[in-house]
C-alpha positions in Angstrom: 0.0 -0.1 0.1 1.2 3.4 -0.6 2.0 5.3 2.7 0.5 8.6 0.9 -3.0 7.2 0.9 -2.9 5.7 4.5 -4.1 8.5 6.6 -7.3 8.3 8.5 -9.1 11.7 9.2 -10.7 14.1 7.3 -11.7 14.1 3.6 -10.3 11.3 1.5 -11.5 12.7 -1.8 -12.9 15.9 -3.2 -14.1 17.3 -6.3 -13.9 21.0 -6.8 -16.0 22.4 -9.8 -15.1 19.5 -12.0 -16.3 19.2 -15.4 -15.5 16.5 -18.2 -16.1 16.5 -21.9 -14.8 13.8 -23.9 -13.3 15.0 -27.2 -15.8 17.7 -28.7 -19.0 16.0 -27.4 -21.2 16.7 -24.7 -20.1 17.4 -21.0 -20.3 14.1 -19.2 -19.8 15.8 -15.8 -20.8 19.2 -15.4 -19.7 21.7 -12.5 -19.4 18.6 -9.8 -18.8 19.7 -6.0 -18.4 16.8 -3.8 -16.7 15.6 -0.9 -16.3 12.0 0.5 -15.0 11.2 4.1 -12.7 8.6 5.1 -14.5 5.4 6.2 -17.6 6.4 4.6 -19.5 4.8 1.9 -20.7 7.1 -0.6 -23.3 5.6 -3.3 -23.1 7.4 -6.7 -26.9 6.5 -7.8 -28.3 7.4 -11.2 -29.7 6.0 -14.3 -27.4 4.9 -17.4 -25.6 7.8 -18.5 -25.9 10.1 -15.6 -22.0 10.5 -15.0 -21.3 7.7 -12.3 -18.6 5.8 -13.7 -16.8 8.6 -15.5 -16.8 10.2 -12.0 -15.6 6.8 -10.8 -12.8 7.0 -13.3 -11.8 10.4 -12.5 -10.9 9.6 -9.0 -7.9 7.2 -9.9 -6.9 9.1 -12.9 -8.2 6.9 -15.8 -10.0 10.0 -16.9 -8.7 13.6 -16.3 -11.1 16.6 -15.8 -11.6 19.1 -18.7 -11.8 21.9 -15.8 -11.8 21.9 -12.1 -9.6 19.4 -10.0 -10.2 16.1 -8.1 -8.0 16.0 -4.6 -7.3 12.5 -3.2 -6.0 12.6 0.2 -5.6 16.5 -0.1 -3.4 16.1 -3.6 -4.7 17.1 -6.7 -4.7 13.8 -8.9 -2.9 15.9 -11.6 0.1 15.9 -9.2 0.1 12.3 -8.2 2.1 9.5 -10.3 -0.9 8.0 -11.8 0.7 4.5 -11.3 1.3 5.1 -7.6 -2.5 6.7 -7.2 -4.0 3.5 -8.8 -2.1 1.1 -6.7 -3.4 2.6 -3.7 -6.8 2.4 -4.6 -8.6 -0.9 -5.0 -11.4 -1.1 -8.2 -14.0 -3.7 -8.4 -16.0 -3.9 -11.4 -19.1 -5.9 -12.6 -18.4 -9.5 -13.6 -15.1 -9.1 -11.6 -12.9 -8.1 -14.4 -10.6 -11.3 -13.6 -7.8 -12.4 -15.9 -9.3 -15.6 -17.3 -5.8 -17.1 -17.9 -4.7 -16.6 -14.3 -5.7 -18.7 -11.2 -7.7 -17.2 -8.6 -4.2 -16.7 -6.3 -2.7 -15.2 -9.3 -5.6 -12.8 -9.8 -5.9 -11.6 -6.4 -1.9 -11.5 -6.0 -1.7 -9.1 -9.0 -1.1 -5.8 -7.3 1.3 -7.2 -4.4 3.3 -9.2 -7.0 3.8 -5.8 -9.0 4.7 -4.0 -5.5 7.4 -7.0 -5.2 5.8 -8.2 -2.0 7.9 -11.4 -0.9 6.2 -14.8 -2.3 5.5 -16.1 1.5 3.8 -12.6 2.1 1.6 -12.7 -1.0 0.8 -16.6 -0.4 -0.6 -15.6 3.3 -2.3 -12.5 2.0 -4.1 -14.4 -0.2 -5.4 -17.2 2.2 -6.4 -14.4 4.5 -8.4 -12.8 1.5 -9.9 -16.0 0.9 -11.2 -16.4 4.2 -12.1 -12.8 4.2 -14.5 -13.1 1.4 -16.1 -16.3 2.3 -14.3 -18.6 -0.3 -12.7 -21.9 0.5 -8.8 -22.1 0.3 -8.9 -24.8 -2.4 -10.4 -22.4 -4.6 -6.9 -20.7 -5.1 -5.5 -22.9 -7.9 -8.9 -22.8 -10.0 -9.5 -20.6 -13.0 -12.3 -17.9 -13.4 -14.5 -20.2 -15.8 -14.6 -22.9 -13.0 -16.3 -20.6 -10.4 -19.8 -19.3 -10.2 -20.8 -15.8 -10.9 -21.0 -15.1 -7.1 -17.6 -16.9 -6.6 -16.2 -14.7 -9.4 -17.2 -11.6 -7.7 -16.0 -12.6 -4.2 -12.4 -12.7 -5.9 -12.7 -9.6 -7.6 -13.4 -7.8 -4.1 -10.6 -9.8 -2.8 -8.2 -8.5 -5.5 -9.3 -5.0 -5.1 -8.5 -5.4 -1.3 -5.2 -7.2 -1.9 -2.6 -4.6 -1.3 -5.0 -3.2 1.8 -5.8 0.0 0.0 -7.7 2.9 2.0 -9.8 3.4 -0.9 -12.2 1.2 -2.7 -13.9 2.0 -6.0 -16.7 -0.4 -6.8 -18.6 -0.1 -10.4 -21.8 -2.2 -10.2 -20.1 -4.8 -8.6 -22.9 -7.0 -8.0 -25.2 -5.8 -10.8 -24.8 -9.0 -13.0 -25.8 -11.4 -10.2 -28.9 -13.5 -9.5 -30.9 -11.6 -6.8 -30.2 -14.0 -3.9 -26.5 -14.1 -4.7 -26.6 -10.4 -5.1 -28.5 -10.2 -1.7 -25.7 -12.2 0.1 -22.9 -10.2 -1.3 -24.6 -7.0 0.1 -24.7 -8.5 3.6 -21.2 -9.7 3.3 -20.3 -6.2 2.0 -21.8 -4.6 4.9 -20.0 -6.7 7.4 -16.6 -6.3 5.6 -17.0 -2.6 5.6 -17.9 -2.7 9.4 -14.8 -4.5 9.9 -12.2 -2.6 7.4 -13.6 0.8 7.5 -12.5 1.7 4.1 -13.3 4.9 1.8 -15.9 3.3 -0.4 -17.3 5.0 -3.5 -19.9 2.6 -4.8 -21.9 2.9 -8.3 -25.2 1.7 -8.6 -28.6 2.6 -10.3 -30.7 0.4 -7.9 -32.2 2.7 -5.3 -32.8 -0.3 -3.0 -29.1 -1.1 -3.1 -28.0 2.4 -2.4 -30.2 2.7 0.9 -28.8 -0.3 2.1 -25.2 0.0 1.5 -24.7 3.7 1.6 -23.8 6.2 4.6 -24.7 8.6 2.0 -26.3 8.7 -1.3 -25.4 11.1 -4.4 -27.9 11.5 -7.0 -26.7 12.3 -10.4 -28.7 13.1 -13.7 -27.2 14.2 -16.9 -23.6 14.7 -15.7 -24.8 16.9 -12.5 -25.1 16.3 -8.6 -28.8 16.6 -7.8 -28.1 15.6 -4.0 -25.6 14.1 -1.5 -27.6 12.8 1.5 -27.5 10.2 4.1 -30.2 7.7 3.5 -33.0 8.6 6.0 -32.9 12.4 4.7 -32.7 11.2 0.8 -35.9 9.5 1.3 -37.6 12.3 2.8 -35.9 15.0 0.1 -38.5 17.3 -1.6 -36.0 17.5 -4.7 -38.3 16.8 -7.6 -35.5 14.5 -9.2 -35.1 12.4 -6.0 -38.7 12.0 -5.5 -39.2 10.8 -9.3 -36.5 8.3 -8.4 -38.1 7.3 -5.2 -41.7 6.9 -7.0 -40.1 4.6 -9.8 -39.2 2.1 -7.4 -42.0 1.8 -4.9 -41.6 0.1 -1.8 -38.3 0.1 -0.4 -36.3 -1.4 2.2 -35.2 0.2 5.3 -32.4 2.7 5.2 -28.8 1.9 6.4 -29.2 4.6 9.2 -27.5 2.4 11.9 -23.9 3.7 10.2 -24.5 7.2 10.1 -23.3 9.9 7.4 -19.6 9.1 7.8 
């Protein structure tokens, strides 16, 4: 883990009037001002094309703002070495994004190996992470094609946590799973986050998932931030776009109010 990303107090991420345009096209992000506190789970919520994934990519410099700046641990992303920045941030995507020709162990060990960890430390870390995400140790030698969808997604989470990054970006990580497996992984994520206290930015279009997992919900629409509120305040908001989103989902589960707003 990069020591530069290991501080525990204050802001982990900050967007300052950030806009992003791809080429000569329409702005995908417009005037975004948003703060992410350390150890909170901020959910980026919105329909397809609202700018959620682009916002995520701006954090680890997979995209660069057209204007404004993003600060990670108080330093603009433009001043980070992008490789060091990305190695200090875990990244979990839908369908896990595993290398099909790598075993489970080799997939999980990717960043520690790049960071030149000793082989015995890597092996120990892989074993720890398999246990942490609820997978049997004998799966370490298998390939992604030999796993179920839920198992692959657990491996993806383990890989994101491998170098113990303080920040974890998660882009629709459970979106492709069947409802039962998805619910299981959501519960496991809550337990993991309570134990590990990572700073998490979690992308979803599912309001139920946002209310269950988030300490705050940032609703985006057409590249703009509509509201960023704790779940219990979000469901009571009078903002028209929030109300429209609420109405579209009908009956909803209880909010994740037991964890506060960061």
